[in-house]
C-alpha positions, 0 to 999 in steps of 0.5 A: 546224913551221908548214908541218906544221900547214898540211898537216894542215889541208889533209888535213882540207879535202881529205876534207871537200871530197871528201865534200861534192862528193858529198853536195852532189848530195843537198843541193840542186837543183830537177830531178826525173824519175820513171821509167816503170813499164815501165822495166827494170834495177836502178832500174826505177820509181825517180826520179833522186833516189831512185837518188842517195839509194840510192847514198849510202846504200850508199856510206855502208855501205862498210867500205873504199873509195878516192877519186881525183881533184881538188877545189878548196878556196877557201882552199887551192886545187886538192887532188889525192887518191889515197887508200884507207881503211877503217872501222878507221882504216887508210889509204894514198895520196898527196895534193897541193896546187896542183900544188906537190908531194905527200905520201905517207901510210901509216896502218896503225894507231897510227903515221902514216907521211908522206913529203913531196917537196921541192917541197911542203915548200918550198911549205908553208914560205913565209914562214918563216925561210930557215934553218928551211925549209932545215933542214926540207927537209934533214931530211924531203924525200923521206924517210919520217917517222913519229909516233904517231897521237895526236901533235899533228902527226898526230892530224887526219891519223889522224882523216881516215883514219876512214871511218866519220866521213867517211861519217857526213854521207852518211846521211839525205840527200835529192836531186832529181837528174835521170836521164841516160843510161848509161855505164861507169866503169872498166869498171863499167856505170853510170847518170848523174844530174845536179843543179844548184846555181846555176852549179855542175852535178854529174854523179853516176855510180852502179853498175848492176851489183852494189851501187849504189855511187857510182863518180864525181862530176863538178863543173862550174863556170865551164867547168871540170870536176873529177872524183872517182872512188870505187872499191875497195869492200870491198877490203883497204887495203894499209898495209905500213909502210916500213922503210928510213931512217924518221925518228922525229919523236917522238924529236926 
């Protein structure tokens, strides 16, 4: 099914963009600011860039986390994410595209479970014969389907759940971020860092309590702000497989 293949590519693009939105903060920019020697707090004496690098380093060492928010892909449009994943290949959550419906994913291990809503199935099937579209909707809409993680339809989605791979590009980055004020993200105290790349401005929020994890990234371009929130660090990823009316695609 061509719509299924397009959705696999969308899944990969979504996570690549999510990580790039954060890594982008540490890849470019021209601003910098040194902290005064008398500054207090967990980042005393550190520049904005050094704090960003420490946050990226700490985040890349996480064994599990969640990503929630929206990011724009020039090819696919607006992608929404609400996913949790770990370094053992487990993940679960929801992904949407252009506000045209969503897909739920549960990957507990060697099997990938997916549930498309009808709106997304139809959106992803544009240009296909009407009979094929209706057959796909009738068979798969609002229904859990499963397939081997190694199958052609699921291999890239399973790879997308590999947190080690997703965070690999974070390591060894450099930043010229400028320090801003302090705030909270979902109740966690945080410091704000800002960095620009041409017309795009990034705001990075780093935890000042506990480990210095990335908590949030805002990307502002053309007056529009998109946000990605990172959380649930080191928490178990709930991947209980569905049991009712699950269609096995490998048997079709």
